[in-house]
C-alpha positions, 0 to 999 in steps of 0.5 A: 596243591602241587603244580607242574610244568610241562614243556611240549616240543617237536618240529612244526606240524607235530601238534604241539599246540593242539596237544597243549590245548587238549591237556588244558581242557583237563585242568582248572588252573593252567597257563599256556606259554607259546614261546613263538609268541614271546619271540614275536614280541621283538618288534625291531630287530627280530630274527628267525630262530633258525637264522644262526646269528648272534642276535637270533641266539640272543632272542632264543635265550630271551624267549626261554628265560621269559617262558621259564620266568612265567612258569616260575611266577605262575606255579607260585600262584598254584597254576600248572604251566604248559610251555610250547617250544621247539626244544633242542638239547642245548635248550633242554639244558637251559630249561632244566637249569631255569626250572630247577628251582621249582622242584620238587613242588612243581616238577618240570617235564619235557615231552617231545612229539616226533611223528614221522616226517611225512605226518609232520609235513601233512599236518603243517601243510594247512598253515598255507603260506606260513608252512615252511616244508624245508624248516619242518624237514630240518627240525625233524632231522635235528630232533631225530638225530638228537634223540639220545641227548634229549631228556624227558620222553619222545612220543611218536604221535603219527598214529594217534587219531587226534590231539586228545589221544596224544594228550592222553599219552603225554598225561600218562608219561608225565604221571608215570614220571617218564618225562622228568626234565631233570 
Protein backbone atom coordinates (compact mmCIF):
# COMPACT_ATOMS: atom_id res chain seq x y z
CA UNK A 1 0.00 0.00 0.00
CA UNK A 2 1.50 3.35 -1.04
CA UNK A 3 1.44 6.17 1.45
CA UNK A 4 2.12 9.83 1.02
CA UNK A 5 3.28 12.85 2.95
CA UNK A 6 1.49 16.15 2.50
CA UNK A 7 3.06 19.28 3.96
CA UNK A 8 0.44 22.01 4.36
CA UNK A 9 1.82 25.52 4.65
CA UNK A 10 0.50 29.05 4.75
CA UNK A 11 0.35 32.10 6.97
CA UNK A 12 -1.57 32.13 10.25
CA UNK A 13 -5.27 32.18 9.40
CA UNK A 14 -4.85 30.29 6.14
CA UNK A 15 -6.77 27.29 7.52
CA UNK A 16 -3.88 24.81 7.58
CA UNK A 17 -5.11 22.77 10.55
CA UNK A 18 -8.76 22.88 9.48
CA UNK A 19 -7.87 21.66 5.99
CA UNK A 20 -5.60 18.96 7.45
CA UNK A 21 -8.42 17.73 9.69
CA UNK A 22 -10.82 17.68 6.72
CA UNK A 23 -8.30 15.58 4.77
CA UNK A 24 -7.72 13.20 7.67
CA UNK A 25 -11.44 12.34 7.77
CA UNK A 26 -11.00 10.75 4.33
CA UNK A 27 -8.30 8.23 5.24
CA UNK A 28 -8.05 5.17 7.46
CA UNK A 29 -4.40 5.52 8.51
CA UNK A 30 -3.22 9.08 8.86
CA UNK A 31 -0.89 10.90 11.22
CA UNK A 32 -1.07 14.67 11.81
CA UNK A 33 2.19 16.40 12.72
CA UNK A 34 1.74 20.01 13.80
CA UNK A 35 5.21 21.52 13.75
CA UNK A 36 4.12 24.29 16.11
CA UNK A 37 3.47 21.59 18.74
CA UNK A 38 6.96 20.16 18.18
CA UNK A 39 8.42 23.63 18.69
CA UNK A 40 6.40 24.03 21.89
CA UNK A 41 8.12 20.95 23.31
CA UNK A 42 11.13 23.17 23.99
CA UNK A 43 10.42 23.99 27.65
CA UNK A 44 13.55 25.92 28.58
CA UNK A 45 15.06 28.41 26.17
CA UNK A 46 12.10 28.52 23.79
CA UNK A 47 12.36 31.18 21.08
CA UNK A 48 9.55 32.34 18.81
CA UNK A 49 10.25 31.03 15.31
CA UNK A 50 10.39 34.57 13.95
CA UNK A 51 12.91 35.82 16.54
CA UNK A 52 15.67 35.64 13.95
CA UNK A 53 18.47 34.62 16.30
CA UNK A 54 20.68 31.51 16.33
CA UNK A 55 18.62 29.70 18.94
CA UNK A 56 15.35 30.33 17.09
CA UNK A 57 16.95 29.01 13.87
CA UNK A 58 18.21 25.95 15.73
CA UNK A 59 14.74 25.25 17.09
CA UNK A 60 13.19 25.66 13.63
CA UNK A 61 15.70 23.16 12.24
CA UNK A 62 15.03 20.74 15.09
CA UNK A 63 11.27 20.93 14.53
CA UNK A 64 11.59 20.28 10.78
CA UNK A 65 13.95 17.35 11.41
CA UNK A 66 11.56 15.88 13.99
CA UNK A 67 8.53 16.32 11.73
CA UNK A 68 10.34 14.53 8.91
CA UNK A 69 11.56 11.77 11.25
CA UNK A 70 7.96 11.19 12.36
CA UNK A 71 6.89 11.09 8.70
CA UNK A 72 9.60 8.59 7.78
CA UNK A 73 8.77 6.29 10.71
CA UNK A 74 5.02 6.56 10.12
CA UNK A 75 5.16 5.83 6.39
CA UNK A 76 7.31 2.79 7.21
CA UNK A 77 4.30 1.55 9.19
CA UNK A 78 2.01 2.36 6.21
CA UNK A 79 0.49 5.54 7.64
CA UNK A 80 0.04 8.60 5.45
CA UNK A 81 1.20 11.83 7.06
CA UNK A 82 0.12 15.44 7.02
CA UNK A 83 2.64 17.96 8.33
CA UNK A 84 1.29 21.42 9.18
CA UNK A 85 3.90 24.18 9.19
CA UNK A 86 4.70 27.64 7.86
CA UNK A 87 7.17 26.69 5.14
CA UNK A 88 9.45 29.32 3.60
CA UNK A 89 11.63 28.43 0.57
CA UNK A 90 14.65 27.51 2.71
CA UNK A 91 12.52 25.18 4.83
CA UNK A 92 10.97 23.71 1.66
CA UNK A 93 14.47 22.72 0.54
CA UNK A 94 15.08 21.11 3.94
CA UNK A 95 11.77 19.21 3.80
CA UNK A 96 12.65 18.04 0.28
CA UNK A 97 16.05 16.78 1.46
CA UNK A 98 14.76 15.04 4.60
CA UNK A 99 11.73 13.45 2.91
CA UNK A 100 13.54 12.40 -0.29
CA UNK A 101 14.34 8.91 1.06
CA UNK A 102 10.59 8.17 1.06
CA UNK A 103 10.18 8.52 -2.71
CA UNK A 104 8.84 6.94 -4.83
CA UNK A 105 6.86 4.69 -2.45
CA UNK A 106 5.72 7.64 -0.31
CA UNK A 107 5.94 10.83 -2.33
CA UNK A 108 6.06 14.14 -0.49
CA UNK A 109 3.86 17.06 -1.50
CA UNK A 110 3.83 20.73 -0.48
CA UNK A 111 0.60 22.70 -0.60
CA UNK A 112 0.72 26.35 0.41
CA UNK A 113 -2.65 27.81 1.33
CA UNK A 114 -2.50 31.52 0.55
CA UNK A 115 -5.83 33.29 0.88
CA UNK A 116 -5.98 37.06 0.42
CA UNK A 117 -4.51 38.95 3.39
CA UNK A 118 -7.85 40.29 4.59
CA UNK A 119 -9.26 36.74 4.61
CA UNK A 120 -6.29 35.40 6.60
CA UNK A 121 -6.66 38.24 9.12
CA UNK A 122 -10.38 37.55 9.48
CA UNK A 123 -9.82 33.82 9.94
CA UNK A 124 -7.04 34.41 12.49
CA UNK A 125 -9.04 36.92 14.59
CA UNK A 126 -11.05 34.31 16.58
CA UNK A 127 -7.79 33.20 18.22
CA UNK A 128 -8.24 36.23 20.47
CA UNK A 129 -5.08 37.03 22.41
CA UNK A 130 -3.22 34.34 20.43
CA UNK A 131 -3.90 36.27 17.22
CA UNK A 132 -0.96 38.41 16.11
CA UNK A 133 -2.17 40.46 13.12
CA UNK A 134 1.31 41.88 12.48
CA UNK A 135 2.66 38.32 12.25
CA UNK A 136 -0.16 37.31 9.87
CA UNK A 137 0.74 40.28 7.65
CA UNK A 138 4.48 39.57 7.77
CA UNK A 139 4.18 35.87 6.92
CA UNK A 140 1.59 36.56 4.22
CA UNK A 141 3.92 39.12 2.66
CA UNK A 142 6.91 36.75 2.86
CA UNK A 143 5.05 33.86 1.24
CA UNK A 144 3.52 36.09 -1.43
CA UNK A 145 6.97 37.46 -2.31
CA UNK A 146 8.42 33.92 -2.41
CA UNK A 147 5.72 32.43 -4.67
CA UNK A 148 8.15 31.72 -7.52
CA UNK A 149 10.62 29.99 -5.18
CA UNK A 150 8.14 27.68 -3.45
CA UNK A 151 7.87 24.14 -4.81
CA UNK A 152 4.57 22.32 -4.88
CA UNK A 153 1.34 24.18 -5.42
CA UNK A 154 -0.07 27.42 -4.02
CA UNK A 155 -3.83 27.60 -3.55
CA UNK A 156 -5.79 30.80 -2.99
CA UNK A 157 -8.49 29.53 -0.63
CA UNK A 158 -10.13 32.94 -0.13
CA UNK A 159 -13.38 31.97 -1.82
CA UNK A 160 -13.61 28.40 -0.52
CA UNK A 161 -16.81 28.14 1.52
CA UNK A 162 -15.19 25.86 4.11
CA UNK A 163 -12.20 23.66 4.92
CA UNK A 164 -13.75 20.64 3.19
CA UNK A 165 -13.78 22.47 -0.13
CA UNK A 166 -10.16 23.51 0.38
CA UNK A 167 -9.36 19.88 1.27
CA UNK A 168 -10.97 18.79 -2.02
CA UNK A 169 -8.66 21.17 -3.86
CA UNK A 170 -5.61 19.93 -1.93
CA UNK A 171 -6.53 16.31 -2.61
CA UNK A 172 -7.01 17.07 -6.32
CA UNK A 173 -3.62 18.84 -6.59
CA UNK A 174 -1.90 15.94 -4.84
CA UNK A 175 -3.67 13.31 -6.98
CA UNK A 176 -2.70 15.14 -10.17
CA UNK A 177 0.95 15.39 -9.07
CA UNK A 178 0.87 19.20 -9.02
CA UNK A 179 2.13 19.48 -5.44
CA UNK A 180 5.19 17.24 -5.55
CA UNK A 181 7.87 18.59 -3.26
CA UNK A 182 10.89 17.38 -5.13
